[in-house]
C-alpha positions as CSV (number, residue, x, y, z in Angstrom):
1,M,126.8,90.8,121.1
2,R,124.1,88.1,121.2
3,L,125.4,84.5,121.0
4,F,123.7,81.9,118.9
5,E,123.4,78.0,119.6
6,C,123.1,76.6,116.6
7,A,122.2,72.6,116.0
8,I,120.1,70.0,113.5
9,L,117.6,68.4,116.7
10,R,117.1,65.0,116.6
11,P,113.5,63.8,116.8
12,E,113.6,62.6,120.4
13,D,115.8,66.3,121.1
14,P,113.6,68.5,124.3
15,N,114.8,71.5,122.4
16,W,112.1,70.4,119.6
17,A,109.4,69.6,122.5
18,A,110.0,73.0,123.5
19,M,109.6,74.6,120.3
20,L,106.7,73.0,119.8
21,A,105.0,74.2,123.1
22,R,106.2,77.9,122.5
23,C,104.9,78.0,118.9
24,P,101.5,77.9,117.3
25,H,102.2,75.1,115.2
26,E,100.6,72.1,112.8
27,F,101.2,68.0,112.6
28,Y,103.5,68.6,109.7
29,H,106.2,70.0,112.4
30,W,105.7,67.0,114.7
31,P,108.8,64.7,114.7
32,A,107.0,61.8,114.3
33,Y,105.5,63.0,110.8
34,V,109.1,63.9,110.0
35,R,110.1,60.6,110.5
36,L,106.9,59.4,108.6
37,E,108.5,61.4,105.8
38,A,112.0,60.8,106.0
39,D,111.3,57.1,105.7
40,R,109.4,57.8,102.5
41,M,111.5,60.0,100.9
42,G,114.9,57.6,102.4
43,G,116.5,60.2,104.4
44,E,116.8,61.1,108.1
45,A,114.4,63.4,110.0
46,A,115.5,66.2,111.6
47,S,115.1,70.7,112.4
48,L,117.1,73.1,111.5
49,W,117.5,74.7,115.3
50,V,118.9,78.7,115.9
51,S,118.7,79.6,119.5
52,A,119.7,83.2,121.5
53,A,118.2,84.5,125.3
54,D,115.6,86.2,123.1
55,G,114.4,84.6,120.2
56,A,114.5,81.3,117.8
57,W,113.9,79.6,114.9
58,L,113.3,75.7,113.9
59,L,112.6,74.5,110.2
60,P,111.9,70.7,110.4
61,V,113.2,68.9,107.2
62,V,114.5,65.3,106.0
63,V,118.1,65.4,105.2
64,R,119.8,63.5,102.2
65,T,123.3,63.0,101.0
66,V,123.7,64.1,97.8
67,A,126.8,61.6,96.7
68,N,124.0,60.3,94.1
69,V,124.4,63.6,92.1
70,P,125.9,62.6,88.7
71,G,129.0,64.9,87.5
72,V,130.8,64.8,91.1
73,Q,134.1,63.4,90.9
74,P,134.6,61.9,93.5
75,P,131.2,61.2,95.3
76,A,130.9,64.4,97.4
77,T,129.7,61.5,100.6
78,Y,129.7,64.5,102.7
79,W,127.9,66.6,101.7
80,R,124.6,66.9,102.3
81,D,121.2,69.1,102.0
82,A,117.3,69.1,103.6
83,V,114.1,69.7,102.5
84,T,110.7,70.3,104.5
85,P,108.8,67.3,104.3
86,Y,105.3,66.9,102.5
87,G,103.1,69.6,103.3
88,Y,103.2,73.3,105.2
89,P,106.0,73.1,107.5
90,H,106.6,76.4,107.9
91,P,109.1,77.7,109.3
92,L,108.3,78.0,113.6
93,Y,110.3,81.4,115.4
94,W,109.7,83.5,118.3
95,V,111.7,87.4,118.7
96,E,111.3,88.6,122.3
97,D,112.0,92.7,123.0
98,A,113.6,92.4,119.5
99,D,113.1,93.7,116.1
100,E,112.2,90.7,114.2
101,E,113.4,90.7,110.8
102,S,117.2,91.9,112.4
103,Y,116.9,89.1,115.0
104,L,115.8,86.5,112.5
105,D,118.8,87.7,109.8
106,S,121.0,87.4,112.4
107,A,120.0,84.4,113.5
108,L,120.0,82.9,110.0
109,A,123.3,84.4,108.9
110,A,124.9,82.4,111.8
111,L,122.7,79.3,111.2
112,R,124.4,79.5,107.4
113,I,127.9,78.9,108.9
114,F,127.2,76.6,111.0
115,L,125.6,74.1,108.3
116,R,128.4,74.8,105.8
117,S,130.5,73.3,108.4
118,Q,128.3,70.0,108.8
119,G,128.8,69.4,105.3
120,F,125.1,71.4,103.9
121,V,124.8,72.6,101.1
122,A,121.2,74.0,100.8
123,V,118.0,73.9,102.3
124,F,114.5,74.3,100.2
125,A,111.4,74.9,102.4
126,R,107.7,74.7,101.9
127,C,105.9,77.7,103.8
128,S,102.6,78.1,104.9
129,P,100.0,79.9,102.7
130,L,98.8,80.5,107.0
131,R,101.1,81.9,108.5
132,H,103.7,84.8,108.2
133,L,106.9,84.6,107.0
134,S,109.4,87.5,108.4
135,A,111.1,89.3,105.5
136,A,114.7,87.7,107.2
137,H,114.2,84.6,104.8
138,A,114.1,86.6,101.4
139,K,117.5,88.9,102.7
140,Q,119.2,85.5,103.2
141,G,118.1,82.7,100.7
142,H,115.3,83.5,97.8
143,V,111.3,83.0,98.7
144,V,109.1,82.7,96.0
145,A,105.5,82.8,94.9
146,H,103.6,79.9,93.9
147,G,99.6,80.3,93.1
148,P,96.8,81.0,95.6
149,C,96.0,78.2,98.2
150,Y,91.9,78.7,99.2
151,W,90.7,78.7,103.4
152,V,87.2,78.8,104.5
153,D,87.3,81.5,107.6
154,L,85.3,80.2,110.3
155,S,84.7,82.7,112.9
156,Q,82.3,83.6,110.3
157,D,79.0,82.2,110.5
158,A,76.5,80.3,108.2
159,D,75.2,82.8,106.3
160,E,77.6,84.1,105.7
161,L,80.0,81.0,104.7
162,N,77.2,79.8,102.3
163,A,77.0,83.3,100.8
164,Q,80.5,82.1,99.4
165,L,79.7,79.0,97.6
166,R,79.3,79.3,93.6
167,G,76.5,79.8,92.4
168,R,76.5,75.9,90.3
169,Y,77.1,74.3,93.9
170,R,74.6,75.8,95.4
171,S,72.4,73.7,92.6
172,Y,74.9,70.6,93.0
173,L,74.1,70.5,96.5
174,R,70.4,70.7,96.5
175,A,70.5,68.2,93.8
176,L,72.7,65.8,96.1
177,E,70.2,66.2,99.3
178,R,66.9,65.2,97.0
179,S,69.1,61.6,95.7
180,G,69.9,61.1,99.3
181,V,73.8,61.1,98.7
182,E,75.3,61.8,101.8
183,A,78.1,62.7,103.7
184,R,80.0,61.3,107.2
185,W,82.5,60.3,109.1
186,V,84.1,56.5,108.7
187,S,86.7,54.8,109.7
188,V,89.5,55.7,108.7
189,A,91.5,51.8,110.0
190,A,87.9,49.8,108.9
191,N,88.2,51.7,105.3
192,L,91.8,52.6,104.4
193,S,91.8,49.2,101.7
194,Q,88.6,51.3,100.0
195,Y,90.0,54.6,100.2
196,V,93.7,53.7,98.5
197,E,91.8,52.4,95.9
198,L,89.9,54.6,94.9
199,Y,92.7,57.5,95.6
200,Y,94.9,55.5,92.8
201,R,92.2,55.4,90.5
202,T,91.9,59.2,90.3
203,M,95.3,59.7,90.5
204,D,95.0,57.3,87.3
205,R,92.0,59.5,85.8
206,V,93.5,62.9,86.1
207,G,96.9,61.4,84.4
208,A,98.4,62.5,88.6
209,A,102.8,62.5,88.2
210,S,104.6,59.8,90.2
211,W,105.6,61.1,92.9
212,Y,101.3,61.7,94.6
213,Y,101.2,57.9,94.0
214,F,102.1,57.1,98.2
215,P,102.6,53.3,99.1
216,R,99.5,52.2,101.1
217,D,102.0,52.2,104.5
218,Y,102.5,55.8,103.8
219,F,98.8,56.0,104.3
220,E,99.1,53.3,107.4
221,G,101.9,55.1,108.9
222,L,99.9,58.9,108.6
223,A,97.5,57.1,110.3
224,R,99.6,55.9,112.7
225,V,101.2,59.2,113.3
226,L,97.8,61.5,113.0
227,G,95.8,59.0,115.3
228,E,92.5,60.7,115.9
229,N,93.3,64.5,114.0
230,L,93.4,62.3,110.9
231,H,89.6,61.8,109.8
232,L,88.1,59.9,106.9
233,C,85.3,61.7,105.0
234,S,82.7,59.1,103.1
235,V,80.2,60.8,100.6
236,G,77.6,58.5,98.8
237,V,74.0,56.6,99.3
238,D,72.7,53.1,99.6
239,N,76.1,51.9,100.9
240,R,77.6,53.2,97.7
241,T,80.6,55.4,97.9
242,S,81.0,57.6,95.6
243,A,84.3,59.8,97.4
244,L,86.4,59.5,100.3
245,G,88.4,62.0,101.4
246,L,91.3,62.5,104.2
247,F,91.5,65.5,106.4
248,A,93.8,66.2,109.8
249,D,93.1,68.5,112.2
250,S,95.7,70.6,114.3
251,G,96.4,73.8,115.7
252,G,92.8,75.3,114.9
253,V,93.6,74.2,111.4
254,M,91.6,71.4,109.6
255,Q,93.5,70.6,106.7
256,Y,92.6,68.6,103.5
257,L,95.1,66.3,102.3
258,F,93.9,63.9,99.5
259,S,90.3,62.2,98.2
260,G,89.2,59.7,95.6
261,V,86.1,59.6,93.3
262,D,84.5,56.8,91.8
263,E,82.6,58.0,89.0
264,S,80.9,54.8,87.9
265,T,78.4,55.6,90.7
266,G,76.5,58.7,88.9
267,Q,77.5,61.7,91.0
268,P,80.7,63.7,89.8
269,H,80.0,66.9,92.8
270,A,80.4,63.8,95.8
271,T,83.0,66.0,96.6
272,K,81.8,69.5,97.1
273,L,78.9,67.9,99.6
274,M,82.6,66.5,101.0
275,M,83.8,69.7,101.5
276,V,80.8,71.5,103.1
277,F,80.3,68.7,105.5
278,V,83.6,69.0,106.9
279,R,83.3,72.9,106.4
280,D,79.9,72.6,108.9
281,W,81.8,70.4,111.5
282,A,85.6,72.1,111.5
283,K,83.1,75.3,112.6
284,A,81.4,73.3,115.0
285,A,84.2,71.5,116.5
286,G,85.9,75.2,117.4
287,L,88.4,75.2,114.6
288,Q,89.5,78.3,113.0
289,V,90.6,77.5,109.4
290,L,89.1,75.4,106.5
291,H,92.7,75.0,104.2
292,L,91.9,73.7,100.9
293,G,95.2,73.9,99.5
294,G,96.4,74.9,95.5
295,G,96.4,73.8,92.5
296,I,98.8,71.0,91.7
297,G,102.2,72.0,92.2
298,A,99.7,75.5,92.9
299,A,99.4,76.4,89.5
300,D,96.1,78.1,88.7
301,D,94.4,74.7,87.2
302,A,91.2,72.9,87.0
303,L,92.1,71.6,91.1
304,S,92.2,75.1,91.7
305,Q,89.1,76.6,90.1
306,F,87.6,74.0,91.8
307,K,88.4,74.5,95.3
308,R,88.4,78.5,94.9
309,G,84.4,77.5,95.1
310,F,84.4,77.2,98.5
311,T,85.5,80.6,100.1
312,R,86.2,84.1,98.9
313,H,90.3,83.8,101.0
314,S,93.0,82.8,99.4
315,S,96.7,83.5,100.4
316,I,99.7,83.0,98.1
317,F,102.1,79.7,98.4
318,H,105.9,80.3,98.6
319,T,108.6,78.5,99.1
320,W,112.1,79.3,100.7
321,R,115.4,78.5,98.7
322,W,118.8,79.1,100.4
323,V,122.0,78.7,99.5
324,V,124.6,78.1,102.3
325,D,127.5,76.7,100.3
326,E,128.0,78.5,97.1
327,D,130.9,76.8,95.9
328,R,129.8,73.2,96.6
329,Y,126.0,74.5,95.0
330,A,127.9,75.7,92.4
331,T,130.2,72.0,91.6
332,L,126.8,70.2,92.0
333,V,125.2,72.0,89.6
334,A,128.1,71.7,87.2
335,G,128.2,68.1,87.7
336,W,124.4,68.1,86.8
337,E,124.7,69.9,83.6
338,R,127.8,68.0,82.2
339,A,125.1,64.9,82.9
340,A,121.9,66.7,81.5
341,G,123.8,68.1,78.9
342,M,121.7,71.3,79.1
343,G,121.8,74.1,81.3
344,A,120.2,73.9,85.1
345,D,117.0,75.9,86.8
346,P,117.3,78.8,88.1
347,I,117.2,79.6,91.5
348,D,113.0,80.3,91.3
349,G,112.7,76.8,89.4
350,Y,113.7,73.5,90.2
351,F,115.2,73.5,93.1
352,P,117.8,72.2,93.9
353,A,118.4,72.5,90.4
354,Y,121.2,69.5,90.5
355,R,118.2,67.4,92.2
356,K,116.2,67.6,89.4
357,A,115.2,64.5,86.9
358,L,118.2,64.2,83.7
359,P,116.5,63.7,80.7
360,S,115.5,61.0,79.7
361,G,118.1,58.3,78.6
362,C,120.4,60.5,81.0
363,H,121.5,59.0,84.1
364,R,119.0,60.0,86.4
365,A,119.4,62.1,90.1
366,D,117.3,61.7,93.0
367,D,114.3,63.6,93.6
368,V,113.8,65.7,96.4
369,G,113.4,69.6,96.1
370,Q,110.3,70.5,93.6
371,A,107.9,73.0,94.7
372,R,104.4,70.6,94.5
């Protein structure tokens, strides 16, 4: 009979550090990054953990109370839910000398009982399209497939990489080269103000949701957390900046984070040069993958089409929705429906359904759960 140990780990817990030392991971799993996200989201940084002698499982999360969900009387001050930080903080796990799916199925079943005893209602996880997700997660919860994410295999040689570029992109890059436009790394600290201004202007232009307007202190915190792993690419000519983009490397992966474009410079294809420059730099640095991500909310939109022009490789982005206490979840959803005057989303819609913003004119719920 396997004996499982379950816990909600604090960032300083040595079990969290031990898990990172054993499992391939990215900065999304770092305790300092989870703290940064917890500050932004108004919750507590933690990781959900279950372990036995022959394996372990960990998920970094932001824990929040559900006391502010409308329609719940009295307020459920001791009920909580958990959502992974922004990005791709995939569940980490290792299993020795056992069937992975069987082990994780038992481990998650034990963790469910523990979380229920701690007042948890639901868990929402954004999973990495670059990593394997055991089928045990679908047995215990619900795995939802979203749109494609695009990535570049940096093990391929230069000719193979360039052959994957969309034909028009190669023409644009040649034109940029003739115009003297160049891409280079610049200091994050010295250029952060310009980057944030350009990023906000770009979000205004594309009509981005308010959720994407990260405050300046968030970017400052990101720089502190990531240190030398955070890179700022500048594209321009004659001291005129046409585009700035933030990238982060960890675990052999270069992640494209955010970028901004100054359309007034007349260089609408500057970000294409940026991606090729970062691709070539990351390959020379010995990284394995440049992950470009997908469209907004993983949709097959203009952003997704732009990224598709750099590579033939793509993988589906998944989210994992886990209702650990069905009765409490039903109570919260019913309260939301009473306040909204309409039915709540199903399991493959906005999750947790009771976190969705209420229709205009109604009291608003907190927003932590939608796949982004």
